[in-house]
C-alpha positions, 0 to 999 in steps of 0.5 A: 573546593574543600578548605585545606587546614594546615597541620603536621603529619604525626602531630595531632592538633588540639581537638574539642571533645564532643559527645558521640552522636552529637555530630549532624548527619552530612546528608538528611536522613530522608535523602539517605533513605531515598538514595542509599541503594546498593551500588559498586565501589567502582574501583573499575568500570565495568566492575568485576561482577561483569567479567566473563569467562570467555576472556582467557589467556589468549585474550590477555596476550592480545591486550598486552600486545595492544599495550605494546603497540601504543608506542611510548608504553605507559609505566606500570602499577603492579599489584601482588596478591599474597593471600595467606592469613594465620586466622580468619577475621569474620567480617572479611570478604577478601580472597584469602587462605587460612594456614600456618604451613610454611610449605604452602606459602613457599610454593605460592611464592615460587609460582608467583615468580613464574607468573611474573616472568611469563607476563613480563616477557610479553611486554616491551622490555624493561617497562618501568614499575612506577607503583607497587602494592602488596595486598592480601590476605596478609602480606606480612605473613611472609618474613621481610627476607622473603619479601626482599627476595620478591622485590629483587626478582621484580627488578630482574623483570622490570625497571625499578626507578629511584625511590623518589620517583616511585610509590611502593605500598604494603598492607600489614597486620600490626598484630604479627609485625614487630617494630624491627620488622616494620623498620625493615619494610621501610628499609627495603623501599615500602614508603606507604604502609597500611594498617588494618585497625577496624575497631579498638573496642574489645567487645567488637574485636571479640565479635569479629575475631580480631583482637589487637591492642592499642599498645601494639599498634602504637609501637608499630606506628612509632617504628615506621615513623622512626624508619622514615615512612612517607605515609601511614594509612589506617583501615577502619570499619563501621557497622560491625557487631556491638558498635555504638557511637560512643564506642566508635568515638573512643576508637576515633580518638585513639586514631586521631592521636596516632595521626595517620596520613590517610584513613579509610572508613568502610561501611561493613557489608553483611553478606553471609550468603556470599561470604560464609565466614560472616555468619560466625558473627552475631547478626543480632548485634549488628547496628540498625540503620539509624545507628549506622548513620550516626556512626558515619556522622560521628566518623566524618565529624571527628575526622574533619574536626581534627583537620582531615580532608574528606577525599571522597566516599569513605577516604580521609587524608591530611592536607599535605598528603599527596592524595589531597594534592592530587585531588586538588590538582585534578590528577587523582584516579581510582583503581583496584587499590582505591584512590591513587596518585598514579592513574596514568599507569597500566595495572598488572596483577599477579597472584590468585584472584589478582586483576589487571587493567592493560591494553583496554582490557580487564582480566582476573586470575583464577581465584582458587589458589590450587587452580591458579598454581596448576595453570601457571605451572602448566605454562599458562597465564591463569586468566579466568575471566575478563572484559575488553572495554568497548567505546561505550564502556570508555565513555561511561568509565570516564564519567564514573571516574570523574564523579568518584575522584573529582565530583565533577564532569566536564560535559563539553570535554566529554562530548569532544573526546567521545563524539557524543552529545550528552543530553541526547546520549543520556537523555533518559537520565535527565529527570532523575538528575534534575530531581537530585539537583532539586534535592541538593545532591548535584548541580547540572546544566548543559556544560557540567555536572558536579556533586555538592558537599552532601552529594559527595556522600552519595556519589556511588548512587549518582555514579550507578546511574551511568552504569549500563550493567546495573540490574535487578540483582544489584542488591545481591551483588553490591553493598549499600552506598552508606 
């Protein structure tokens, strides 16, 4: 169990200054070279890469009916995809649309209300909306007034619990949000706010077409805290053009001083054949593999040194954050929003490309905005593809979820739940698991499988062993584990 270091949110303790590049690799380089293959991030299992087009609106209606038949219907986690941005960030691999046309954005909201009403009508009346997340794109492309109207409409379709019993989060672009608007977002109920930072270095920002100053971010952070937000999260990326350990260390020092409650540090995946906008960045300026490892080590060292707890994979949080408490208590879950404290909820996704996980099925909306709008306005649900989980899927999902969230699989409990014998069902993995144990990545015996501290950094490489769908094309579909 990780040792938790007491600290106050928003107040950075004194941290010794160390030169960038002096932090040791948390995993020896030879082991990284051996195990750092291409693997999903496992925000679902099966992953979206396995969804099939044969899963349509009728299949989704059947999934909701199955959810309704469960008796005491579970609470809902709702994701709303707001895809519009005013300009493109060249590293981006999200479903987004670049526009400055207000009429397109307004029409999208009108269609969104139609979709929400249509899907809510299929559910048992007034299901409780426990968790809400607005992502994109840039949700703050819309004014606070437009977002307030959207929340009011959600209240006509679902039961909204009191503030202390819910979690509402939103992604914001600190370049386009004034302090006054930030305070309005908190006032309308968003208690968790995520800011896209990526890197503060001007040369890196020019290379990725995302220029934002530290002063603007400080103003927005101060406004959010003054308004009473419960949690601030920063998104960073390592592996971007022109990044060096020294430059990234300067960004991390600013981040530590601002003291967000949570920090996500993603490894940049350069896949210009899939995401053409990435080809606009100077490929020759991307850090080489050795530099990427040093960037990762610098990040881990500087954040844990400042009192942050390594949650898993690429997430960090302050010791008193709800996510750390959920990790320690064994209730943390992983879904399409990343790590979550509300894993007991069923997920409904609204908007182009949004994904739902309900009634034992996964379903994704049409990603093309025009197609999504046409199908919703034609009376459909705009489901483009999906997957109904089998018993085998549930088994492997439980294993992967346990590894990604807790670093521990209780084999005895797993066997009882799924009616299998682990060493028979997964006997073909025994040799590779024993080799990983010999290499110090995990501990493995008849009753349990647990990741070591170094194994937590390669958890995707362990989890992928239990993925029945992984194939020869994984390198083209997924990023490197580190």
